N, C-alpha and C positions, 0 to 999 in steps of 0.2 A: 456905419464906426462900430458895426456889428463887423466888417468885414478891411479895415484897416491895421496893414502890415507894421504901422507903429505903434501898435496896444499888444496885436495880438501876434502870436510867430505863427507861424501857418495855416490865416485867417478863413479859408477856402476847403479847409478840411474836417471835418466833423469830426470833433474830439469835447465827448461831454466830459472829458477826466481835468483838460482844461480847468472849469469850476471848483475845482475840490478845494484846492486848499488858497482861494485865492474872496477877498473877504470884499466882495460887491456887493453895495445895495444895487439889489436888480428894480429898485419901487420907484425910481427916476431921480434918486441925489448923487449916486454918482455915473455922471456919462459916458462910458466905457460903454453899457451895455443897459440899452432901455429900452429894452423888446417889448412894452405896453406904453413908451410913448414915456413925454414927463407936461408937468404944468397946466391949464385947463384942457384940452385933449386929450387929457391922461383915457389910457381905454378904462370902460368904465368896467367891465370883466375880469380886473385886474388880481382884487380879492376873490374873485368864487375860484378863479382859477388858482392862485395859491391854495388855497384849500385842497381844492379839489383833483392838483395834479397825484401823490402819493395812493391815495384811494380810485383812481384809476387806470393808472402805472402797475400800480400793482395785480387789478387786475388781466390786466389784461397776459399781464407774465402769467399769473400762474390760469387763466383759463386754458390761454394758443399757445402753441406746440411751433416757437421760429423755427422759418425754414427758407433759405433763399434760392432762391426760384431760379434753372438752369445749371443745375451745378460748379452755382461758383462760389467763388471762397469771399468770404464778407469786405475784404480788402478789394475787391473784384466790382463793390455795389457802385454803383452810380450814385450819384451822393448832389449829381446839377438839378436845376429847379427849371419850371415850365414859366415860359408868363402867361397870366391872371389875374384876375381880383384878389383870389388869393394865393400865398404861396404854397407852391404845388411840385410834388419829386415830376423828377423828368421819366424815372423807371419806376415805378409802384412798389410798396416792402408788399410783399403777401405773406396774412399769419393762417397756419392750418388751424382750423377747432382740436383741441385733443380729442380723442374717442374712448369712451368711459366703456 
């Protein structure tokens, strides 16, 4: 469902800004986006993830200088995935700690 072109424009494209003006309840009531599943088999870590997301993201932005490896432009980053138990990027993103 997360990649259905009938629901999302350019579903294979990484565009987090597409969610800015959308009123989707990711907690399992709107079935266009259910990253944590729904019903009896819903992810038990959903509430923790919802609370910790802002703290973790803010810490990563504050403590790291983000740089694309190989002199690539951000548009050239490979957002493909590779097969595994968890979903991983085919080409990892590198974060370089800020020197104090």
